[in-house]
C-alpha positions in Angstrom: 102.0 86.6 130.3 104.8 85.8 128.1 108.8 86.6 128.2 107.7 89.3 131.3 106.4 88.5 134.6 103.3 90.7 135.7 102.4 90.3 139.6 99.2 90.5 139.1 96.1 92.2 136.8 96.1 95.0 139.0 99.6 95.5 137.2 98.7 94.8 134.1 95.6 97.1 134.1 97.5 100.1 135.7 100.2 100.5 132.6 101.6 104.1 132.1 102.6 105.3 128.9 106.3 105.7 128.6 108.4 109.1 129.2 110.6 109.3 126.7 113.0 111.9 128.0 114.3 110.7 131.3 116.3 107.7 132.8 119.0 106.0 131.0 119.0 104.3 127.8 119.1 100.9 129.3 116.5 101.7 131.9 114.1 103.1 129.2 115.0 100.0 126.9 113.3 97.9 130.1 110.9 100.2 130.4 109.8 100.2 126.8 109.6 95.8 127.0 107.5 95.6 129.5 105.2 98.1 128.0 105.1 96.5 125.0 104.9 92.9 126.8 101.9 94.4 128.9 100.1 96.1 126.4 100.3 92.6 123.9 98.8 90.7 127.3 96.1 92.8 127.6 95.1 92.8 124.4 95.2 89.2 124.0 93.4 88.7 127.2 90.5 90.8 125.6 89.6 88.8 123.3 89.7 86.0 125.7 86.1 87.1 126.5 85.1 85.5 123.6 83.4 81.8 124.5 84.6 80.4 121.2 86.3 80.9 118.1 83.1 81.3 115.8 82.7 84.4 117.8 85.4 85.9 115.8 84.0 85.9 112.5 80.9 87.3 113.2 80.1 91.1 112.2 77.9 92.6 114.9 78.9 96.1 113.1 78.3 95.4 109.7 80.5 98.5 108.6 83.4 97.2 110.5 85.6 93.9 109.8 85.2 91.4 112.4 87.0 90.5 115.2 89.6 88.4 113.7 90.8 91.0 111.6 91.7 93.1 114.5 93.4 90.1 116.1 95.9 90.1 113.4 96.0 93.8 112.4 97.5 94.8 115.9 100.4 92.5 115.0 100.9 92.9 111.6 100.8 96.6 112.1 104.0 96.4 114.3 105.9 94.4 110.9 104.6 97.0 108.0 105.4 100.1 109.8 109.1 98.4 111.5 109.2 98.0 107.4 108.8 101.4 106.3 111.2 102.6 109.3 114.0 100.3 107.9 114.2 98.7 111.0 113.5 95.4 110.3 114.6 93.7 106.3 112.1 90.8 105.9 108.1 89.6 106.3 107.0 87.3 108.7 103.7 86.5 106.6 103.3 88.4 103.5 99.5 87.3 102.9 99.0 88.3 106.4 100.5 91.5 106.3 98.7 92.5 103.6 95.3 91.2 104.6 95.5 92.7 107.8 96.9 96.0 106.8 94.1 98.5 107.0 90.9 98.7 108.6 87.7 100.5 108.0 86.2 103.9 108.7 82.8 103.9 108.3 82.4 106.5 105.3 78.7 106.0 105.6 76.5 104.2 107.9 74.5 102.5 104.9 78.4 102.2 102.8 78.0 98.2 103.4 80.8 95.9 102.0 80.2 93.0 101.7 83.4 91.1 100.3 84.0 87.9 101.2 87.5 87.4 102.9 89.0 84.3 103.0 90.1 84.7 106.9 92.8 82.3 108.4 91.8 80.5 111.4 91.9 81.9 115.1 95.0 79.4 116.0 96.7 80.3 112.2 96.4 84.1 113.3 97.5 83.4 117.3 100.4 81.6 116.1 101.4 84.7 114.0 100.7 87.0 117.2 103.5 85.0 119.0 105.9 85.1 116.1 105.5 89.2 115.7 105.6 89.3 119.7 109.0 87.4 119.8 110.4 89.2 116.5 109.5 93.1 118.6 110.8 91.9 121.3 114.3 90.7 120.0 114.3 94.0 118.2 114.0 96.7 121.4 116.2 94.5 123.2 119.2 94.4 120.3 118.0 98.6 118.3 120.5 101.1 119.7 118.7 103.2 121.7 119.8 107.1 122.6 117.7 109.4 124.9 115.5 111.2 124.3 113.0 109.4 122.0 111.7 111.8 119.3 109.7 111.2 116.5 112.7 111.0 114.2 114.2 107.9 116.1 114.2 104.5 114.9 112.4 103.8 118.6 109.3 106.1 117.3 108.2 103.2 115.3 108.3 100.8 117.9 106.5 103.1 120.6 103.8 103.7 117.4 103.1 99.9 117.4 102.1 99.9 121.0 100.1 102.6 121.0 98.5 101.7 117.7 97.9 98.8 119.6 96.5 100.3 122.8 93.5 102.0 120.3 92.6 99.0 119.3 92.0 97.7 123.1 89.0 100.2 122.7 87.9 99.5 119.2 87.7 95.8 120.0 86.1 96.4 123.0 83.3 98.3 121.6 82.7 95.5 118.8 82.7 93.2 121.4 79.9 94.7 123.4 77.8 94.2 119.9 78.3 90.7 119.7 75.3 88.4 121.1 75.3 87.9 125.0 75.5 84.7 124.6 78.9 84.4 122.7 81.1 86.4 125.4 82.1 86.1 128.8 82.8 87.7 131.8 86.3 87.3 133.2 88.0 88.6 136.6 90.2 91.4 134.5 87.1 92.9 133.2 84.7 93.5 136.0 81.8 95.8 135.8 81.0 99.1 138.3 78.6 97.2 141.0 76.9 100.7 142.1 73.9 102.0 140.5 71.2 103.9 141.2 69.4 107.3 140.2 71.2 110.4 139.7 71.5 113.9 140.6 69.9 116.7 138.9 72.2 118.3 136.3 72.7 121.8 136.4 74.8 124.5 134.3 77.7 125.4 136.3 79.7 128.7 135.3 83.4 128.7 133.6 85.8 131.2 133.6 86.6 132.2 130.3 90.5 132.7 129.2 93.4 131.5 126.6 93.6 128.0 125.8 97.0 126.7 124.1 97.0 123.1 122.4 99.8 121.8 120.3 103.1 119.8 121.0 106.3 120.8 120.3 108.8 117.8 119.1 110.5 118.0 122.5 107.5 116.6 124.1 108.4 113.5 126.6 105.5 111.8 125.4 104.6 109.6 122.2 102.0 111.4 120.1 100.1 111.3 116.6 100.7 113.5 114.5 98.1 115.7 114.7 98.5 116.5 118.3 101.8 118.4 117.6 101.9 122.1 116.5 100.5 125.1 117.5 97.1 126.7 118.5 95.6 129.4 120.7 92.4 130.5 121.4 90.8 133.1 123.2 87.4 131.7 125.3 84.6 133.7 126.8 82.9 132.9 129.8 80.3 130.1 129.7 78.6 127.3 131.5 79.0 123.5 131.4 76.9 120.7 132.7 77.7 119.4 136.1 78.1 115.9 135.2 77.7 114.3 132.0 74.3 113.6 130.4 73.0 110.2 132.4 70.7 107.7 131.2 68.0 108.7 133.5 68.5 112.5 131.8 68.7 111.2 128.3 65.3 109.1 129.3 63.6 112.4 128.8 64.0 113.5 125.7 63.2 109.8 124.5 59.9 109.8 126.5 59.6 113.1 124.2 59.4 111.6 121.0 63.1 112.9 120.5 63.6 109.7 117.9 60.2 110.7 116.4 60.4 114.7 115.9 62.9 115.5 112.5 63.5 119.5 114.3 66.2 118.4 117.2 67.9 116.8 114.4 70.1 118.0 111.8 70.0 116.9 108.3 72.6 114.3 108.8 71.0 113.2 111.7 68.0 112.6 110.5 69.0 110.4 107.5 70.5 108.5 110.0 67.7 108.2 112.2 65.4 107.3 109.3 67.9 104.6 108.3 68.7 103.0 111.3 65.3 102.9 112.7 66.9 103.9 116.4 64.3 104.7 119.2 66.8 105.1 121.8 70.6 104.5 122.5 72.3 101.6 121.1 73.9 100.2 124.4 69.5 100.2 126.1 67.6 97.0 125.4 63.9 98.0 125.5 62.0 95.2 127.1 58.1 96.3 126.9 59.3 99.8 128.1 61.4 98.4 130.5 64.8 99.1 130.1 68.4 96.6 130.9 72.0 97.9 129.7 74.6 96.0 127.4 77.7 96.5 129.0 81.0 94.7 127.5 80.1 91.1 128.3 76.9 91.5 130.6 73.2 92.5 130.5 72.5 94.9 133.8 69.8 96.4 135.1 69.6 99.9 133.8 72.2 102.3 135.8 70.3 105.2 135.2 73.3 107.3 137.1 75.5 105.9 134.5 76.6 108.4 131.6 74.4 107.6 128.7 76.3 106.0 125.4 75.5 107.6 122.0 76.9 108.9 118.9 77.3 112.5 118.1 74.3 113.1 116.1 71.9 111.8 119.0 74.2 114.0 121.4 73.4 117.2 118.9 69.8 116.1 119.0 69.4 116.4 122.7 70.7 119.3 123.0 69.0 121.3 120.4 65.8 119.6 122.2 67.3 121.0 125.5 68.0 124.5 124.0 64.3 124.8 122.9 63.0 123.8 126.4 65.2 126.0 128.3 65.6 128.6 125.8 69.1 128.9 126.4 72.1 128.3 123.8 72.8 125.0 125.2 75.1 123.0 122.6 78.2 120.5 122.7 81.5 122.5 123.7 84.0 122.9 121.4 87.5 121.2 121.7 88.7 124.8 122.9 86.2 124.9 125.3 86.4 121.5 126.9 90.2 122.1 127.1 89.2 125.3 129.0 87.6 123.9 131.5 89.9 120.6 132.1 92.9 123.2 132.4 91.5 125.6 135.4 91.1 122.3 137.4 94.8 121.6 137.1 94.1 117.6 136.6 97.5 115.7 136.9 98.2 114.0 133.1 98.9 110.2 132.9 101.5 109.0 133.1 102.5 111.4 135.9 99.4 111.0 138.7 99.4 108.7 141.6 96.3 107.0 140.9 93.7 107.9 137.9 91.3 110.4 139.1 89.0 109.5 137.0 87.3 106.0 135.5 90.2 106.0 132.9 93.5 103.6 131.9 91.4 100.6 132.8 92.6 101.4 136.6 89.3 101.6 138.1 86.3 99.7 136.0 85.7 97.7 132.7 82.7 100.0 132.4 81.1 103.3 133.3 80.4 104.1 136.7 78.2 106.8 138.5 78.2 110.2 136.9 78.8 111.5 140.7 81.8 109.4 141.3 85.0 111.4 140.1 84.6 114.8 141.2 87.3 117.5 139.5 86.1 121.1 142.1 82.5 121.4 141.3 82.9 118.9 138.0 82.2 115.5 137.9 84.2 113.4 135.2 85.8 116.2 133.0 88.3 113.2 131.9 87.4 109.5 132.1 83.9 107.4 132.1 82.8 107.8 128.8 84.4 110.1 125.5 82.6 113.3 125.2 81.8 114.4 122.1 82.3 118.2 120.8 81.3 120.3 118.0 84.2 120.7 116.6 86.1 118.7 113.1 89.4 117.6 113.8 91.9 118.9 112.0 95.2 119.6 112.2 97.3 122.4 114.0 99.5 125.3 112.8 102.6 123.4 111.8 101.2 120.0 111.0 103.4 117.2 109.7 102.5 113.9 108.2 104.8 111.3 110.1 106.3 109.6 107.3 105.7 105.9 108.9 102.4 106.6 108.9 101.1 108.6 106.6 97.1 108.0 106.6 96.6 108.1 110.1 95.4 112.0 110.5 94.9 113.1 107.2 91.6 111.1 106.2 89.9 112.8 109.1 90.6 116.2 108.4 87.4 116.2 105.9 84.9 118.2 108.5 83.1 114.3 108.8 85.4 113.4 111.7 84.4 114.9 115.0 86.6 115.2 118.3 85.8 113.3 121.3 87.8 114.6 124.8 88.5 113.1 127.9 88.7 109.5 127.4 87.2 106.4 128.6 87.6 103.5 131.1 89.3 101.2 128.6 91.4 104.9 127.0 94.7 103.8 128.1 98.5 105.3 127.2 98.4 107.8 124.8 94.3 108.0 124.7 94.6 108.8 128.6 96.8 112.1 128.0 95.9 115.8 127.8 96.8 116.2 124.9 95.3 112.9 122.9 93.1 113.8 119.7 90.9 111.4 118.4 87.9 111.8 116.2 84.9 109.3 114.7 82.4 109.5 112.6 79.5 111.4 113.8 77.5 108.4 113.6 80.1 105.8 115.0 79.3 104.5 118.5 82.4 104.5 120.9 82.4 104.6 124.4 81.3 108.1 123.9 78.6 109.8 126.0 78.3 114.1 126.4 78.5 116.9 128.6 76.5 120.0 127.0 77.4 123.8 127.8 75.2 126.8 128.0 77.7 129.4 125.4 77.3 132.3 123.4 80.7 132.0 121.7 80.2 131.1 117.9 81.6 128.0 116.3 84.1 128.0 113.1 82.5 127.0 110.7 84.3 123.9 109.5 86.9 123.5 106.9 88.6 120.6 105.7 92.2 121.0 106.2 93.7 119.9 102.8 92.5 121.5 99.6 91.6 118.1 97.9 90.3 119.4 94.5 93.3 118.5 92.2 92.8 121.1 89.9 92.8 123.9 92.8 95.7 121.5 94.5 98.4 122.0 91.2 98.0 125.3 91.2 98.5 125.8 95.4 101.4 123.8 94.1 102.3 125.8 91.2 102.4 129.3 93.0 103.6 127.9 96.5 105.4 124.4 96.0 108.9 123.8 94.8 110.7 124.4 91.3 110.3 121.4 89.2 113.0 121.4 86.6 114.8 123.9 87.4 111.6 126.3 86.6 111.2 128.8 89.0 107.4 129.5 90.4 105.4 130.9 87.7 103.5 134.0 89.4 106.6 134.8 91.0 108.4 135.3 87.9 106.2 137.3 86.7 105.8 139.9 89.8 109.2 140.1 89.5 109.4 141.2 85.5 106.3 143.8 86.4 108.6 145.3 89.5 111.2 145.5 87.5 109.3 147.7 84.8 107.7 149.5 87.6 111.6 151.1 88.8 111.1 154.8 88.7 106.9 155.0 88.5 104.4 155.0 90.9 103.5 152.3 93.0 100.5 153.0 94.4 97.9 150.5 93.3 98.1 147.3 91.4 95.5 145.0 90.2 96.1 140.9 89.5 93.2 139.9 87.2 93.2 136.2 87.2 95.0 136.0 90.3 94.2 132.7 91.3 95.5 131.1 94.6 97.4 134.6 94.8 101.4 134.2 95.1 102.0 137.3 92.6 99.7 139.4 94.5 101.5 139.2 97.6 104.7 139.6 95.4 103.8 142.6 94.3 102.7 144.0 97.8 106.2 144.1 98.6 106.4 147.5 96.8 102.8 148.2 95.9 101.0 150.3 98.7 97.7 148.6 97.7 97.0 144.9 95.5 93.9 143.7 94.4 93.4 140.6 93.7 90.8 139.1 91.7 89.7 135.8 90.4 86.5 134.3 89.1 86.3 131.4 90.4 85.5 130.9 94.0 87.4 127.6 94.2 90.5 129.4 93.7 89.8 133.0 95.4 89.0 130.9 98.3 92.5 129.9 98.9 93.8 133.5 98.5 91.5 134.5 101.5 92.6 131.7 103.5 96.5 132.4 103.0 95.5 136.1 103.9 93.8 135.0 106.7 95.7 132.7 108.5 99.0 132.8 106.2 99.5 129.3 104.9 97.8 126.8 102.9 97.5 123.1 103.3 96.7 120.5 100.0 97.3 117.1 98.6 98.8 116.5 95.5 98.4 113.0 93.4 101.0 110.8 93.3 100.0 108.3 91.6 96.5 106.4 90.9 95.2 107.0 94.6 97.9 107.7 96.5 98.3 111.5 97.3 100.8 113.3 99.7 100.1 116.2 101.7 101.7 119.8 101.9 101.9 123.1 103.9 103.5 126.2 103.0 103.3 129.8 104.6 103.6 133.0 103.4 106.3 133.8 106.6 108.4 131.2 104.5 109.1 133.1 101.4 108.8 136.5 103.1 105.5 137.7 102.4 103.8 137.4 105.9 104.0 141.3 106.8 102.7 142.3 103.3 99.3 140.3 104.1 97.5 143.5 105.1 98.3 145.5 101.8 96.5 142.7 99.8 92.9 142.9 99.3 90.9 139.8 97.6 87.8 140.1 95.3 85.5 137.1 93.5 85.0 139.3 90.5 84.8 138.8 86.3 87.9 140.5 84.7 85.2 141.1 81.8 82.4 142.9 83.8 84.9 144.8 86.2 83.0 146.8 88.7 84.0 150.9 88.7 85.4 150.7 92.1 88.4 149.0 90.5 89.9 151.4 88.8 93.1 154.1 89.4 96.0 151.3 89.0 99.5 152.0 88.4 99.3 148.5 87.1 97.3 145.9 86.0 98.9 142.2 85.3 97.1 139.3 83.8 98.8 136.0 83.8 97.0 133.4 81.7 94.1 135.1 81.7 92.9 136.4 78.1 93.1 132.7 76.4 90.4 131.8 79.1 87.9 134.9 78.5 84.9 134.4 76.3 85.0 137.9 75.0 89.0 138.7 75.4 88.6 142.0 73.1 86.3 143.4 75.1 88.4 143.2 77.9 91.4 144.6 76.1 89.6 147.2 74.6 88.6 148.7 77.8 91.0 148.0 80.3 92.9 151.1 79.5 90.3 152.7 81.5 91.2 150.8 85.0 94.9 152.5 84.6 96.4 155.7 85.3 98.2 158.2 82.9 101.5 155.9 82.5 100.5 152.9 84.1 101.4 149.5 83.0 99.4 146.3 81.5 101.3 143.1 81.5 100.0 140.3 79.7 100.7 137.0 80.2 99.5 134.0 78.0 100.4 130.5 75.8 97.9 131.8 73.8 96.1 128.2 74.1 92.7 129.0 72.2 89.8 126.7 72.8 86.4 126.6 71.9 85.4 125.5 75.3 86.6 128.7 76.8 86.2 131.0 73.7 84.3 131.0 70.7 86.3 131.1 67.6 85.0 133.8 66.1 86.2 135.8 69.5 89.9 134.7 69.5 91.9 137.6 69.2 95.0 135.8 67.5 95.9 131.9 66.2 93.7 131.9 63.0 94.6 133.0 59.5 93.3 136.5 58.7 93.0 137.5 54.9 94.9 134.1 54.6 97.7 134.8 56.4 98.8 133.8 59.4 97.4 135.7 62.3 99.0 135.8 65.9 98.0 136.6 69.3 100.8 139.4 69.5 99.5 141.0 66.2 95.7 140.7 67.9 97.0 142.3 70.8 98.9 145.2 69.2 95.9 145.7 66.9 93.5 146.1 70.1 95.7 148.4 72.5 97.6 150.4 70.2 94.8 152.7 70.7 95.5 153.3 74.3 98.9 151.7 75.1 102.5 151.1 73.5 104.8 148.1 73.8 107.8 148.7 75.7 109.6 145.7 75.7 110.3 143.0 73.5 107.9 140.0 74.3 109.8 137.2 76.1 108.4 133.6 77.1 108.0 132.9 80.5 108.2 129.2 81.8 106.1 127.4 83.7 105.7 123.7 85.2 102.6 121.9 86.5 102.7 119.2 88.4 100.0 116.6 87.6 101.4 113.5 89.3 105.0 112.4 90.8 105.5 111.7 87.0 103.7 114.0 85.0 104.1 117.4 84.2 102.9 120.3 82.2 105.6 122.2 80.9 104.2 125.4 79.3 105.5 128.8 77.9 103.6 132.0 78.6 104.6 134.9 76.1 104.5 138.1 78.4 104.0 141.8 76.9 103.9 144.8 78.7 102.3 147.5 77.4 102.5 151.6 78.8 98.8 153.6 78.7 99.8 156.8 76.8 99.8 160.0 78.5 
């Protein structure tokens, strides 16, 4: 068990996560030291269930590395993160810390990776693990420690390593469960629940609606992953929830009703998975000529019909669709918010503050599932523990989400609408996983120790949206509008809006129109003084960001740093003093060259970097006066970058030779606009900088001209 002496395996299995804001520094140091060694020891004892070293190199899950990777991964993680945190300045094994650095996220079920890895021997990896253990032990004993420990503290990196190892305790147990049964053995540390039988009938019970508040503050006393921080509130309508988790017996009805052969119950994604996998029943069921057995981590047992069924999201979703049709009720999986509502109204104590785990969780009871009616919470059972519970909610960050610099790819790759949240924890969920605020999500076809509870709810589900804008062209404009200044050049839309407002001094400011508004910054800036601002853009890719800003008040996007490395950014209207003007702005997807009649009666029309991207700019310029009030201003800005890919050369309004002489765009503008406008200021150049990567920028000049409609 190494440097620390644990009284018995029960103490080892019942270890609780560390409270980070209580006690003295020295007592906390000792507590973290014990937590570290308990985590390390139980991780190693999990792998003792493998009978021979050869089992470490098998791939029972073809989309995951063999277990030899995970044996090395949790150790290498400590060194890699401590290096990033600059708590150590040396490596233990460069090769291992590269080989074992990055795991596998199942991008799709048929994305097989047959790459050959020159894996080291088990004894070499175990020797490396011991070196890492001694290194971290020494660091915990010597590193300065002050309380409270927050995510800015050096000790946060150590807690990160410990909690990460706890996650892989569960991940590896799932892989072990898929090994051939003759490759594993039962051990006293991992007892299987001896109770099984027939389940009670499931029923839907009422759950009172109310307010749900999620998200941690940075002062929270427990370690958390970055996606747990921020704020989120929701109002939940009254709903009904199944009294029990769906049991193997209840799910058997779906199997016997040819559920795996009827596409009507499945989403398109789900049916593709069924077709590919050729699944006939849940993964951990073993069909022996119509008689089923059940695979636990290290043993095959008679089917425990009153244990919770373990399936992926796609199977759980199909069951709910089938159940809804059979009962004619709006049955589905719960949302994350609904699950929290059910949990919170039962006032369940949180780990580490409970006396004994109130459910089959934290390894405090069994190393397997148990009957669904064994752990009661009011009128419900297994609100936490036994198996994870799939939800309908794809994971995303809460408002105020920040990426932790020590682990910048823990959460953000899952903010893609393809990873659904699982809640409640399983029998082997320990540490952070067993706390109220934990938020973990997996691909919908992924297998974990996960089942589900269904609900009857009329509350609409939010349409999933990727948290971060990943379209690089759109992201670059998010940065142009809301990102930091580059090379001392102020945001282009901010400059333009300020110039517009300067020339509107003393003029009516009832309505303004921005054409080619992109992601909307100038529209919000104009709303500081205008009663109403309409922002129009032809591109749905860009205007959706403006809509999001108006609805939510913030945007999130990723930028290319170099190659495949990206950074994540969030900006809000509030940080620029614009939040209060949201109600004065309306965005529309529209073609500036073919505007509806409703877009008229404006005191200002601003078109920034638009005319040299139009198919027929002359037509637009010759009719725009119809949209303006007498005395209103037309403000144009353009770098005059004429390209035939946007505008055929015979439609250019300048940038060519006319009668043998150079004819500029300014001359063309004057010629077209003169019948209805007079220019009231000298043209001026407005700089703008578009960031492409960390080291590549476009620095351009846009000529801005101001035209007054003749009275």
